[in-house]
C-alpha positions as CSV (number, residue, x, y, z in Angstrom):
1,X,-180.1,7.8,55.2
2,X,-181.1,8.5,58.7
3,X,-184.5,10.2,57.8
4,X,-185.4,7.1,55.7
5,X,-185.1,5.1,58.7
6,X,-186.8,7.5,60.8
7,X,-189.6,7.2,58.2
8,X,-189.4,3.8,57.7
9,X,-189.5,3.1,61.7
10,X,-192.8,5.5,62.2
11,X,-194.3,3.6,59.2
12,X,-193.8,0.2,60.9
13,X,-194.9,1.0,64.0
14,X,-198.4,2.5,62.7
15,X,-198.3,-0.8,60.8
16,X,-197.8,-3.0,63.5
17,X,-200.2,-0.9,65.6
18,X,-202.7,-1.2,62.9
19,X,-202.6,-4.9,62.6
20,X,-202.9,-5.4,66.6
21,X,-206.5,-3.7,66.3
22,X,-207.9,-5.9,63.4
23,X,-206.1,-9.2,65.2
24,X,-207.8,-7.8,68.2
25,X,-211.4,-7.3,66.8
26,X,-210.9,-10.4,65.0
27,X,-210.5,-12.8,68.3
28,X,-214.0,-11.9,69.5
29,X,-212.9,-11.2,72.7
30,X,-216.1,-12.2,75.0
31,X,-215.2,-9.5,77.9
32,X,-216.9,-6.5,75.5
33,X,-220.5,-6.1,75.4
34,X,-221.8,-5.3,71.6
35,X,-222.2,-1.5,72.3
36,X,-218.7,-1.5,74.1
37,X,-216.8,-3.0,71.4
38,X,-218.8,-0.7,68.5
39,X,-218.1,2.4,70.4
40,X,-214.0,1.1,71.0
41,X,-213.9,0.8,67.2
42,X,-215.2,4.3,66.7
43,X,-213.1,5.8,69.3
44,X,-209.8,4.2,67.6
45,X,-210.6,5.4,63.9
46,X,-211.7,9.3,65.3
47,X,-208.3,9.3,67.3
48,X,-206.1,8.9,64.1
49,X,-208.2,11.5,62.4
50,X,-207.8,13.8,65.5
51,X,-204.3,12.7,66.0
52,X,-203.6,13.7,62.2
53,X,-205.7,16.8,62.9
54,X,-203.4,18.0,65.6
55,X,-200.1,17.5,64.1
56,X,-201.1,19.5,61.4
57,X,-201.6,22.8,63.5
58,X,-197.9,22.4,64.7
59,X,-195.0,23.3,62.7
60,X,-192.7,20.3,62.7
61,X,-190.7,18.5,60.2
62,X,-192.6,15.1,60.6
63,X,-195.2,16.2,58.1
64,X,-195.6,12.6,57.0
65,X,-197.0,11.1,60.0
66,X,-200.2,13.5,59.2
67,X,-200.7,11.4,56.0
68,X,-200.2,8.1,57.3
69,X,-201.9,8.8,60.3
70,X,-204.9,9.6,58.4
71,X,-204.4,6.5,55.8
72,X,-204.5,4.5,59.1
73,X,-208.1,6.3,60.2
74,X,-209.2,4.8,56.4
75,X,-208.0,1.6,57.6
76,X,-210.0,1.7,61.2
77,X,-213.1,3.1,59.5
78,X,-213.1,-0.3,57.4
79,X,-212.4,-2.0,60.9
80,X,-215.6,-0.5,62.5
81,X,-217.7,-1.5,59.8
82,X,-216.3,-4.8,60.0
83,X,-216.7,-5.3,63.7
84,X,-220.8,-3.9,63.2
85,X,-221.0,-7.2,61.0
86,X,-218.9,-9.4,63.3
87,X,-221.0,-8.0,66.4
88,X,-224.6,-8.3,64.9
89,X,-223.6,-11.4,62.3
90,X,-224.2,-10.2,59.4
91,X,-222.5,-11.6,56.2
92,X,-218.7,-12.5,56.9
93,X,-216.7,-10.8,54.1
94,X,-219.6,-9.1,52.4
95,X,-218.8,-6.8,49.5
96,X,-221.1,-4.5,51.1
97,X,-218.4,-3.9,53.9
98,X,-215.7,-3.0,51.3
99,X,-217.8,-1.0,49.2
100,X,-219.2,1.1,52.0
101,X,-215.2,1.1,52.8
102,X,-214.2,2.1,49.6
103,X,-216.5,5.4,49.2
104,X,-214.8,7.4,51.7
105,X,-211.4,6.1,50.8
106,X,-212.1,7.4,46.9
107,X,-213.2,10.8,48.7
108,X,-210.1,11.2,51.0
109,X,-207.8,10.0,47.7
110,X,-209.5,12.4,45.0
111,X,-209.4,15.4,47.6
112,X,-205.8,14.4,49.0
113,X,-204.3,13.3,45.8
114,X,-202.5,11.0,47.9
115,X,-201.1,7.6,46.5
116,X,-201.3,5.3,49.4
117,X,-205.2,5.9,49.5
118,X,-205.5,5.6,45.9
119,X,-203.5,2.1,46.5
120,X,-206.0,1.1,49.4
121,X,-209.5,2.5,46.8
122,X,-207.9,0.1,44.6
123,X,-207.6,-2.7,46.6
124,X,-211.0,-2.3,48.1
125,X,-212.5,-2.2,44.7
126,X,-210.8,-5.7,43.5
127,X,-212.3,-6.9,47.3
128,X,-216.0,-5.5,46.8
129,X,-215.9,-6.8,43.3
130,X,-214.1,-10.4,44.3
131,X,-216.6,-10.9,47.2
132,X,-219.6,-10.0,45.4
133,X,-219.4,-12.6,42.4
134,X,-217.9,-14.9,44.9
135,X,-219.3,-14.5,48.0
136,X,-217.8,-16.7,50.7
137,X,-221.3,-17.7,53.0
138,X,-223.5,-18.4,49.9
139,X,-224.0,-19.7,46.8
140,X,-225.2,-16.5,44.7
141,X,-226.3,-18.6,41.5
142,X,-224.8,-16.4,38.9
143,X,-225.8,-17.3,35.0
144,X,-223.0,-17.5,32.8
145,X,-224.4,-14.1,31.1
146,X,-224.4,-12.8,34.5
147,X,-220.6,-13.9,35.1
148,X,-219.7,-12.8,31.6
149,X,-221.2,-9.4,32.6
150,X,-219.3,-9.0,35.7
151,X,-216.1,-9.9,34.4
152,X,-216.3,-7.4,31.6
153,X,-217.2,-4.5,33.9
154,X,-214.2,-5.4,36.3
155,X,-211.9,-5.3,33.6
156,X,-213.3,-2.3,32.3
157,X,-212.4,-0.8,36.1
158,X,-209.2,-2.4,35.9
159,X,-208.5,-0.3,32.7
160,X,-209.6,2.9,33.8
161,X,-207.3,2.0,37.3
162,X,-204.5,1.3,35.2
163,X,-204.7,4.7,32.7
164,X,-205.3,6.6,36.0
165,X,-202.2,5.1,37.5
166,X,-200.6,6.3,34.4
167,X,-201.6,9.8,34.4
168,X,-200.5,12.9,36.1
169,X,-203.0,13.0,38.3
170,X,-202.0,9.7,39.7
171,X,-198.8,7.9,38.9
172,X,-198.7,4.9,40.6
173,X,-196.7,2.2,39.8
174,X,-198.3,-0.2,42.6
175,X,-201.6,0.6,41.0
176,X,-200.4,0.1,37.5
177,X,-198.4,-3.0,38.1
178,X,-201.7,-4.8,39.9
179,X,-204.0,-3.9,37.6
180,X,-202.2,-4.9,34.8
181,X,-201.4,-7.9,36.4
182,X,-205.1,-8.5,37.6
183,X,-206.5,-7.9,33.8
184,X,-203.6,-10.3,32.5
185,X,-204.7,-12.8,35.0
186,X,-208.5,-12.8,34.4
187,X,-207.9,-12.8,30.7
188,X,-205.9,-16.0,30.5
189,X,-207.7,-17.6,33.5
190,X,-211.1,-17.2,31.8
191,X,-210.4,-17.7,28.3
192,X,-209.8,-21.6,29.5
193,X,-212.9,-23.6,30.5
194,X,-216.2,-25.2,29.7
195,X,-218.0,-22.1,29.8
196,X,-220.1,-20.4,27.1
197,X,-218.1,-17.4,26.8
198,X,-214.6,-19.0,27.4
199,X,-214.0,-18.5,23.6
200,X,-215.5,-15.0,23.4
201,X,-213.2,-14.0,26.6
202,X,-210.4,-15.9,24.2
203,X,-211.2,-13.6,21.0
204,X,-211.1,-10.4,23.2
205,X,-207.7,-11.0,24.6
206,X,-206.5,-11.9,21.4
207,X,-207.7,-8.1,20.1
208,X,-206.8,-6.3,23.3
209,X,-203.2,-7.7,23.2
210,X,-202.8,-6.9,19.9
211,X,-203.6,-3.7,20.6
212,X,-201.5,-3.3,23.3
213,X,-198.8,-4.8,21.4
214,X,-198.9,-2.2,18.7
215,X,-199.7,1.2,21.5
216,X,-197.0,-0.2,23.4
217,X,-194.2,-0.4,20.6
218,X,-195.7,3.3,19.7
219,X,-195.3,4.6,22.9
220,X,-191.6,3.1,23.4
221,X,-192.6,1.4,26.4
222,X,-190.4,-1.4,26.9
223,X,-192.0,-3.0,30.1
224,X,-195.5,-3.3,29.1
225,X,-194.2,-4.4,25.4
226,X,-192.3,-7.7,27.3
227,X,-195.2,-8.2,29.3
228,X,-197.8,-7.7,26.8
229,X,-195.5,-10.2,24.6
230,X,-195.2,-12.6,27.1
231,X,-199.2,-13.0,27.9
232,X,-199.8,-13.7,24.2
233,X,-197.1,-16.1,23.9
234,X,-198.5,-18.3,27.2
235,X,-202.2,-17.9,25.4
236,X,-201.3,-19.2,22.2
237,X,-198.8,-22.1,23.9
238,X,-201.6,-23.3,26.4
239,X,-204.3,-22.5,23.3
240,X,-202.4,-24.7,21.0
241,X,-202.1,-27.5,23.4
242,X,-205.3,-27.9,24.4
243,X,-207.5,-26.8,21.1
244,X,-205.1,-28.2,18.5
245,X,-203.8,-31.0,20.0
246,X,-207.3,-32.9,20.4
247,X,-207.5,-32.1,16.6
248,X,-204.0,-33.9,15.2
249,X,-202.5,-35.5,18.3
250,X,-198.8,-36.0,18.3
251,X,-198.6,-34.3,15.1
252,X,-198.7,-31.0,17.0
253,X,-195.3,-31.6,18.0
254,X,-193.6,-31.3,14.1
255,X,-195.9,-28.1,14.1
256,X,-194.1,-26.8,17.1
257,X,-190.9,-27.7,15.7
258,X,-191.8,-25.9,12.4
259,X,-193.3,-22.8,13.9
260,X,-189.7,-22.6,15.7
261,X,-187.7,-22.4,12.7
262,X,-190.1,-19.9,11.3
263,X,-190.0,-17.7,14.6
264,X,-186.3,-17.5,14.5
265,X,-185.7,-17.0,11.0
266,X,-188.6,-14.3,11.1
267,X,-187.3,-13.0,14.1
268,X,-183.6,-12.5,13.3
269,X,-184.2,-10.9,10.0
270,X,-186.6,-8.5,11.3
271,X,-184.0,-7.5,14.1
272,X,-181.6,-7.2,11.2
273,X,-183.5,-4.8,9.7
274,X,-184.3,-2.8,12.5
275,X,-180.3,-2.3,13.0
276,X,-181.0,-0.1,9.6
277,X,-183.8,1.4,10.4
278,X,-183.5,5.4,11.7
279,X,-185.3,5.1,14.8
280,X,-183.1,6.1,18.1
281,X,-180.4,3.6,19.1
282,X,-182.2,3.8,22.5
283,X,-185.3,2.1,21.0
284,X,-183.1,0.0,18.9
285,X,-182.0,-2.1,21.9
286,X,-185.8,-1.9,23.8
287,X,-187.5,-3.2,20.6
288,X,-184.5,-5.9,20.5
289,X,-184.4,-6.8,24.0
290,X,-188.3,-6.9,24.3
291,X,-188.5,-8.9,21.1
292,X,-185.7,-11.6,22.0
293,X,-187.5,-11.9,25.7
294,X,-190.7,-12.7,24.2
295,X,-189.6,-14.9,21.3
296,X,-187.2,-16.8,23.9
297,X,-190.1,-17.6,25.9
298,X,-192.4,-19.0,23.4
299,X,-190.2,-20.9,21.2
300,X,-188.5,-22.4,24.6
301,X,-192.4,-23.4,25.8
302,X,-193.0,-25.1,22.4
303,X,-189.7,-26.9,22.4
304,X,-190.1,-28.5,25.5
305,X,-193.2,-29.9,24.8
306,X,-192.4,-31.0,21.3
307,X,-188.8,-32.7,22.4
308,X,-190.7,-34.3,25.5
309,X,-193.3,-35.5,23.2
310,X,-192.1,-36.6,20.3
311,X,-189.4,-38.9,23.1
312,X,-192.6,-40.3,25.0
313,X,-193.7,-41.6,21.9
314,X,-190.4,-44.1,21.7
315,X,-189.3,-44.7,25.2
316,X,-190.4,-44.2,28.6
317,X,-186.9,-44.0,30.4
318,X,-186.5,-41.0,32.1
319,X,-182.5,-41.6,31.4
320,X,-183.2,-41.7,27.7
321,X,-184.8,-38.3,28.5
322,X,-182.3,-37.0,30.4
323,X,-179.4,-37.8,28.3
324,X,-180.9,-36.6,25.4
325,X,-181.7,-33.5,26.6
326,X,-177.9,-32.9,27.7
327,X,-176.9,-34.3,24.1
328,X,-179.5,-32.8,21.5
329,X,-180.0,-29.4,23.3
330,X,-177.6,-28.3,25.8
331,X,-174.3,-29.2,24.0
332,X,-175.6,-27.5,20.6
333,X,-176.3,-24.3,22.7
334,X,-173.1,-24.2,23.5
335,X,-171.7,-24.2,19.9
336,X,-174.3,-22.2,18.5
337,X,-173.6,-19.5,20.8
338,X,-171.0,-17.4,19.4
339,X,-173.2,-17.3,16.6
340,X,-176.8,-17.3,17.1
341,X,-177.3,-16.1,20.5
342,X,-181.1,-16.6,20.3
343,X,-180.9,-19.9,19.0
344,X,-178.7,-20.9,21.5
345,X,-181.0,-19.1,24.5
346,X,-183.9,-21.4,23.4
347,X,-181.9,-24.5,23.5
348,X,-180.0,-23.9,26.5
349,X,-183.4,-23.3,28.7
350,X,-185.3,-26.2,26.8
351,X,-182.5,-28.5,27.7
352,X,-181.7,-27.8,31.3
353,X,-185.5,-27.5,31.8
354,X,-186.1,-30.9,30.5
355,X,-183.0,-32.4,32.3
356,X,-184.2,-31.0,35.5
357,X,-187.7,-32.3,35.0
358,X,-186.6,-35.7,33.9
359,X,-184.5,-35.6,37.3
360,X,-186.9,-34.6,39.2
361,X,-189.8,-36.7,38.2
362,X,-187.5,-40.0,38.4
363,X,-186.9,-39.2,42.1
364,X,-190.8,-38.4,42.8
365,X,-191.6,-41.4,41.4
366,X,-189.2,-44.0,43.1
367,X,-189.5,-42.2,46.5
368,X,-191.3,-44.9,48.0
369,X,-189.6,-47.3,46.3
370,X,-186.6,-49.7,48.3
371,X,-185.5,-51.1,44.8
372,X,-182.1,-49.2,44.2
373,X,-179.7,-47.0,45.8
374,X,-180.9,-43.4,47.4
375,X,-178.4,-41.5,45.4
376,X,-179.5,-38.7,43.4
377,X,-177.7,-39.4,40.2
378,X,-179.9,-36.8,38.2
379,X,-180.2,-33.8,40.6
380,X,-176.0,-34.3,40.9
381,X,-175.6,-34.1,37.5
382,X,-178.0,-31.2,36.8
383,X,-176.3,-29.1,39.9
384,X,-172.7,-29.6,38.2
385,X,-174.4,-28.9,34.4
386,X,-176.1,-25.8,36.4
387,X,-172.9,-24.4,37.8
388,X,-170.9,-24.8,34.4
389,X,-173.5,-22.9,32.2
390,X,-173.8,-20.0,35.3
391,X,-169.9,-19.7,34.3
392,X,-170.6,-19.7,30.8
393,X,-173.6,-17.7,30.4
394,X,-174.1,-13.8,31.5
395,X,-177.0,-13.3,31.3
396,X,-179.1,-11.6,34.3
397,X,-182.5,-13.5,33.3
398,X,-180.9,-16.8,32.1
399,X,-178.8,-16.7,35.6
400,X,-182.4,-16.3,37.5
401,X,-183.9,-19.0,35.7
402,X,-180.4,-21.3,36.3
403,X,-180.3,-20.3,39.9
404,X,-184.0,-21.3,40.4
405,X,-183.1,-24.7,38.9
406,X,-180.2,-25.1,41.0
407,X,-182.1,-24.4,44.3
408,X,-184.6,-27.1,43.5
409,X,-181.5,-29.6,42.4
410,X,-180.2,-29.0,45.7
411,X,-183.1,-29.4,47.4
412,X,-184.0,-32.6,45.8
413,X,-180.5,-34.0,46.3
414,X,-181.0,-33.4,50.5
415,X,-184.3,-35.0,50.5
416,X,-182.9,-38.4,48.6
417,X,-179.5,-38.7,50.5
418,X,-181.7,-38.6,54.1
419,X,-185.1,-40.2,53.1
420,X,-185.5,-43.7,52.9
421,X,-189.6,-43.5,52.7
422,X,-191.2,-40.4,51.9
423,X,-190.6,-37.2,53.8
424,X,-192.5,-35.6,57.1
425,X,-193.3,-32.3,57.9
426,X,-190.7,-31.8,60.3
427,X,-188.0,-33.0,57.8
428,X,-189.2,-30.4,55.4
429,X,-188.4,-28.0,57.9
430,X,-185.1,-28.9,58.0
431,X,-184.6,-29.2,54.2
432,X,-185.7,-25.2,54.2
433,X,-183.6,-24.3,56.6
434,X,-180.6,-26.0,55.0
435,X,-181.4,-24.2,51.7
436,X,-181.6,-20.6,53.5
437,X,-178.1,-21.3,55.0
438,X,-177.3,-22.5,51.4
439,X,-178.5,-19.3,49.6
440,X,-176.5,-17.3,52.7
441,X,-173.7,-18.8,51.7
442,X,-174.0,-18.3,48.0
443,X,-175.0,-14.8,48.9
444,X,-171.7,-14.3,50.9
445,X,-169.3,-16.0,48.5
446,X,-170.4,-15.0,45.1
447,X,-169.7,-11.4,43.5
448,X,-172.1,-11.7,40.4
449,X,-174.9,-9.2,41.5
450,X,-177.6,-10.9,40.1
451,X,-177.0,-14.0,41.6
452,X,-176.4,-12.6,45.1
453,X,-179.8,-11.0,44.7
454,X,-181.6,-14.4,44.1
455,X,-180.0,-15.6,46.9
456,X,-181.1,-12.8,49.1
457,X,-184.9,-13.4,47.7
458,X,-184.6,-17.2,48.5
459,X,-183.4,-16.9,51.6
460,X,-186.1,-14.5,52.9
461,X,-188.6,-16.6,50.9
462,X,-187.6,-20.0,52.4
463,X,-187.7,-18.0,56.2
464,X,-190.9,-16.8,55.6
465,X,-192.4,-20.4,54.7
466,X,-190.5,-21.5,58.0
467,X,-192.2,-19.4,59.9
468,X,-195.7,-21.4,59.4
469,X,-193.8,-24.5,61.0
470,X,-195.7,-25.8,63.9
471,X,-193.7,-28.8,65.2
472,X,-192.4,-27.7,68.8
473,X,-192.9,-24.0,70.4
474,X,-189.3,-23.5,70.4
475,X,-188.8,-24.1,66.6
476,X,-191.8,-21.8,66.0
477,X,-190.4,-19.3,67.9
478,X,-186.7,-19.7,66.7
479,X,-187.8,-19.6,63.1
480,X,-190.1,-16.3,63.5
481,X,-187.3,-14.6,65.7
482,X,-184.8,-15.3,62.8
483,X,-186.9,-14.2,59.9
484,X,-187.6,-10.9,62.0
485,X,-184.3,-10.3,62.5
486,X,-183.4,-10.5,59.0
487,X,-186.0,-8.7,58.2
488,X,-185.4,-5.7,60.2
489,X,-181.4,-6.1,59.1
490,X,-182.4,-5.7,55.3
491,X,-184.7,-2.6,56.2
492,X,-182.4,-0.9,58.4
493,X,-178.8,-2.0,57.9
494,X,-177.3,0.3,55.0
495,X,-175.4,-2.0,52.1
496,X,-174.7,-1.3,48.8
497,X,-177.8,-2.9,47.7
498,X,-179.8,-1.3,50.1
499,X,-182.8,0.0,48.2
500,X,-183.2,-3.8,46.6
501,X,-182.8,-5.4,50.3
502,X,-185.0,-2.5,51.6
503,X,-188.1,-3.4,49.5
504,X,-187.9,-6.4,49.6
505,X,-187.9,-6.5,53.7
506,X,-190.7,-4.2,53.6
507,X,-192.6,-6.6,51.5
508,X,-192.1,-9.6,53.3
509,X,-193.0,-8.0,56.9
510,X,-196.3,-6.8,55.4
511,X,-196.8,-10.6,54.1
512,X,-195.6,-11.5,57.3
513,X,-198.2,-9.5,59.4
514,X,-201.1,-10.6,56.8
515,X,-200.7,-14.3,56.7
516,X,-199.9,-14.3,60.3
517,X,-203.9,-13.5,60.4
518,X,-203.8,-17.4,59.6
519,X,-201.4,-18.5,61.6
520,X,-203.2,-21.0,64.4
521,X,-200.2,-21.5,66.1
522,X,-201.1,-19.0,68.8
523,X,-204.5,-16.6,69.2
524,X,-205.4,-13.9,67.8
525,X,-205.7,-12.3,70.7
526,X,-202.1,-13.2,71.8
527,X,-200.7,-11.9,68.7
528,X,-202.8,-8.5,68.9
529,X,-200.9,-8.0,72.4
530,X,-197.5,-8.8,70.8
531,X,-197.8,-6.5,67.9
532,X,-198.9,-4.0,70.4
533,X,-195.8,-4.0,72.3
534,X,-193.8,-4.4,69.5
535,X,-195.7,-0.8,67.7
536,X,-194.9,0.8,71.2
537,X,-191.4,-0.5,71.1
538,X,-190.7,0.6,67.4
539,X,-192.4,4.2,68.3
540,X,-190.3,4.6,71.1
541,X,-187.0,3.9,69.5
542,X,-187.9,6.0,66.5
543,X,-189.0,8.9,68.3
544,X,-185.8,8.3,70.5
545,X,-183.6,8.3,67.3
546,X,-185.3,10.9,65.5
547,X,-184.4,13.3,68.6
548,X,-180.7,12.8,67.5
549,X,-181.0,14.3,64.2
550,X,-181.7,17.7,63.6
551,X,-183.2,17.5,59.9
552,X,-185.4,20.5,58.2
553,X,-187.5,17.6,56.8
554,X,-190.7,18.2,54.9
555,X,-192.3,21.5,56.4
556,X,-194.8,21.9,53.4
557,X,-198.6,21.8,55.0
558,X,-199.8,18.6,54.1
559,X,-203.4,17.6,52.6
560,X,-204.7,17.5,56.4
561,X,-203.9,21.3,57.0
562,X,-205.0,22.3,53.2
563,X,-208.5,20.2,53.0
564,X,-209.4,20.3,56.2
565,X,-213.1,21.6,56.1
566,X,-214.1,19.1,53.1
567,X,-212.0,16.4,55.1
568,X,-213.4,16.9,58.5
569,X,-217.2,16.7,56.6
570,X,-216.3,13.1,55.3
571,X,-215.3,11.9,58.7
572,X,-218.3,13.5,60.4
573,X,-220.2,11.5,57.6
574,X,-218.3,8.4,58.3
575,X,-219.1,8.5,62.1
576,X,-222.5,9.2,61.7
577,X,-223.1,6.2,59.1
578,X,-221.9,4.0,62.0
579,X,-223.6,5.4,64.5
580,X,-226.6,5.0,62.5
581,X,-225.7,1.3,61.7
582,X,-224.8,0.4,65.0
583,X,-228.2,1.9,66.7
584,X,-230.3,0.6,63.8
585,X,-229.4,-3.3,64.5
586,X,-229.1,-2.5,68.4
587,X,-232.8,-1.4,68.2
588,X,-233.8,-4.7,65.9
589,X,-231.9,-7.0,68.8
590,X,-233.9,-5.2,71.7
591,X,-237.3,-5.0,70.3
592,X,-237.4,-7.6,67.4
593,X,-239.7,-10.5,67.7
594,X,-237.8,-13.6,68.6
595,X,-238.2,-16.5,66.5
596,X,-236.5,-20.1,66.6
597,X,-235.2,-21.8,63.7
598,X,-233.4,-25.4,62.7
599,X,-230.1,-25.1,61.2
600,X,-226.8,-26.8,60.5
601,X,-223.4,-25.3,60.8
602,X,-220.0,-25.5,59.3
603,X,-216.3,-23.7,60.0
604,X,-214.1,-21.1,58.4
605,X,-212.2,-17.5,59.2
606,X,-213.4,-14.1,57.7
607,X,-210.6,-11.8,56.7
608,X,-211.4,-8.9,59.1
609,X,-214.1,-10.4,61.5
610,X,-212.3,-13.6,62.5
611,X,-213.3,-16.8,63.1
612,X,-217.3,-17.6,62.4
613,X,-220.0,-20.2,61.8
614,X,-221.9,-20.6,58.5
615,X,-225.4,-21.7,59.2
616,X,-227.7,-23.0,56.7
617,X,-231.8,-23.4,57.9
618,X,-234.8,-25.3,57.3
619,X,-236.0,-22.2,55.7
620,X,-233.2,-21.3,53.1
621,X,-234.7,-23.5,51.0
622,X,-238.1,-22.7,49.3
623,X,-239.5,-25.7,47.3
624,X,-242.3,-24.0,45.0
625,X,-239.8,-20.7,44.7
626,X,-240.3,-20.1,41.0
627,X,-238.4,-16.6,40.4
628,X,-235.3,-15.1,39.0
629,X,-232.4,-14.7,41.3
630,X,-231.1,-11.9,43.3
631,X,-234.5,-11.1,43.5
632,X,-235.6,-9.7,46.8
633,X,-238.2,-11.8,48.6
634,X,-240.5,-11.3,51.7
635,X,-241.3,-15.3,53.1
636,X,-243.7,-16.0,55.9
637,X,-242.5,-17.7,58.7
638,X,-245.0,-19.9,61.0
639,X,-244.3,-21.4,64.5
640,X,-245.2,-25.1,64.5
641,X,-246.0,-27.5,67.4
642,X,-242.6,-28.2,68.1
643,X,-241.7,-24.5,69.0
644,X,-239.6,-23.2,66.4
645,X,-240.6,-21.3,63.1
646,X,-241.0,-23.0,59.8
647,X,-241.7,-21.8,56.1
648,X,-245.5,-21.5,55.6
649,X,-245.6,-22.0,52.0
650,X,-246.4,-18.1,51.2
651,X,-243.9,-15.9,50.2
652,X,-244.0,-12.0,48.3
653,X,-242.1,-10.8,45.4
654,X,-242.8,-7.9,43.8
655,X,-245.7,-7.0,46.0
656,X,-247.2,-9.9,44.7
657,X,-248.2,-13.3,46.6
658,X,-247.3,-16.8,45.7
659,X,-250.9,-17.6,46.7
660,X,-253.6,-16.4,48.2
661,X,-252.6,-15.8,52.0
662,X,-254.4,-14.9,54.9
663,X,-252.3,-13.9,57.9
664,X,-252.1,-16.1,61.4
665,X,-251.3,-14.7,65.0
666,X,-248.0,-16.3,65.0
667,X,-246.6,-15.4,61.5
668,X,-243.3,-13.5,61.0
669,X,-242.3,-11.8,57.5
670,X,-238.5,-12.4,57.4
671,X,-236.4,-10.3,54.0
672,X,-234.2,-12.3,52.0
673,X,-233.1,-12.2,48.6
674,X,-233.4,-15.5,46.0
675,X,-229.6,-16.7,45.0
676,X,-231.2,-19.6,42.5
677,X,-232.8,-22.9,42.8
678,X,-235.1,-22.0,45.6
679,X,-232.3,-21.4,47.9
680,X,-232.6,-17.7,50.0
681,X,-230.3,-15.8,52.1
682,X,-231.7,-13.8,55.2
683,X,-228.6,-12.0,56.0
684,X,-228.0,-14.6,59.3
685,X,-226.0,-17.2,57.8
686,X,-222.8,-16.6,59.6
687,X,-222.4,-16.6,63.3
688,X,-219.3,-15.1,65.1
689,X,-217.5,-16.9,67.5
690,X,-214.7,-16.5,69.8
691,X,-211.5,-17.6,68.6
692,X,-210.9,-21.5,69.1
693,X,-214.4,-22.4,70.3
694,X,-215.6,-23.6,67.0
695,X,-216.1,-27.3,68.4
696,X,-218.2,-26.0,71.1
697,X,-221.2,-24.9,68.3
698,X,-220.9,-28.5,66.7
699,X,-223.7,-29.9,68.7
700,X,-225.7,-26.6,68.0
701,X,-229.4,-27.4,66.3
702,X,-231.5,-24.2,66.9
703,X,-230.6,-20.1,66.4
704,X,-232.4,-17.7,68.0
705,X,-233.0,-14.4,65.4
706,X,-234.9,-11.4,66.0
707,X,-236.7,-10.1,63.0
708,X,-237.5,-6.3,62.9
709,X,-240.9,-4.7,62.2
710,X,-239.2,-3.9,58.4
711,X,-238.8,-7.6,58.3
712,X,-235.1,-7.2,58.5
713,X,-233.3,-10.0,60.5
714,X,-230.6,-10.5,63.1
715,X,-228.8,-13.5,64.4
716,X,-228.6,-13.2,68.4
717,X,-227.7,-16.9,69.7
718,X,-227.1,-20.7,68.7
719,X,-228.5,-23.4,70.9
720,X,-228.4,-27.0,71.2
């Protein structure tokens, strides 16, 4: 256990250090010159690799540090590439950043066969695809055929990652779950919509999911069998509502009821035949639980839709819906529980969902009304019902869902009791904190394991949400300090359920480091300094603790020592790339032709590069351009009488001019990419600024740009 704590301490210290570096460069601190900033980023990258190399040359019991420092170096390379983009104002969050970053990381992963490097490569693949198809700084103008092709290509990449993650070569649960989840989300979201390929994707998904069900059943994989079945259930349900309802209207509700009966009968019949089959008892139980889970979810969704839809035809009273759900669904679920567990679960889940939903909608719809007493009768009755049901039902998934609704009902009760008209942000913070106390009370008072797990999850989730409050400095620091105290207790304090609380704490700690990047209460520079101090503190404490315990640890040479030569070659290539990119950009800034362009800015934040102003130029739209999207184009700019450059009416695509062109003395040729409707991207559409100075750039009307002899442009300055 002490060894695990020491490993975790070093992991958190390195993570804090990497976060500090990212925050520091994203703050775009004006103290450093261009070359100083790039040199500092490159030195930090090389330092991680160097420390890893040095450690690999000595005998010690902390081999894991070599591997983690190498991963940190790989992350630092991406930071360095981002810093170059920030320094010379290239596209924010460009897919090229993630693609360039991906190549050495993938090479490292293949050489080392180290899971964290593969996970990083997977995440970079996803980021590269996302920012290629959905760039943040311009509209690519993709055709529907192109979008469909990119989607199919990315699904293929996800499949490749999924099968690699299950192979002996990789075996990564993180990539397995991530890739599988992304595939299903993409299939489900793209199957609905108005694009011409939505129906094609829908049929592809049906074929894919049916094939998956067959293969997972054959492989006796319970987890993916359930997930695939749930995916198919959700797809069929929402497709049925969106497609069939338009044709037959309310008749769909009767079809749902009939389908529920048929599905339940067929499921019960199949499960009885399964019991008589010759397969192993273990697989019988897996199949039974898998089929039951999928059928329960599917039939519950249909029953909720049919029940509420039919009631809506005859009444608009929330009370009628509330009482009908209790009398016609919840009470019957208790009577059939000893005889038909499947039907009982469906009636229970549908009934309590409708009871909670009708009460919630009733309270929300009357939130701004003074016509009635502010007593949450619906929620109070719902709370009593859920407590009774939790006493009766001992099924972990049903307990999880009931506990979720219990939290929702208690929260609504707090709000309704304490509010006369509406709610404010500060009051919501108080409500959330009350819910933290309620869940912690459940955690310590209740002995049922699954409810305690849920109480812990809800407590830390609500605390995490509270870390973003901005209603008063002391409240902000109180919630953040309390959150970190709880997280570190979960990670380092040993309990009977330590493995669960450990991973839950680790996940929320990384979520905290990620989302604090977008927290505007305090600056990135101050966050960076704080994280650096925290990193050094955790390093020091972990080192001191590790000296108190004598452990043989892992003395097997790491991949750093075994694969030193090819790894060193890749590092040299990475350093060479950074040097080339930096020198090339700096040469253009110092020696390129300076031109002045008219612009109009807006203002967001990049993932790695900090605050930036997104720009549009007069030359961004070429009215007479009629070329294919994503084609490279050379545009002739000409200085006008007002002193800035504008589109001259001439451009060249594939070596051919649009009109007969005779160069003028002031002409400048600039490279761009046509993105559709005559819109051109020149790579100068983003200007990175020090954090919090966005308002200073609202009055800027012109940009100074340096154009190299090869036509590439670099944005250098904005002026009024």
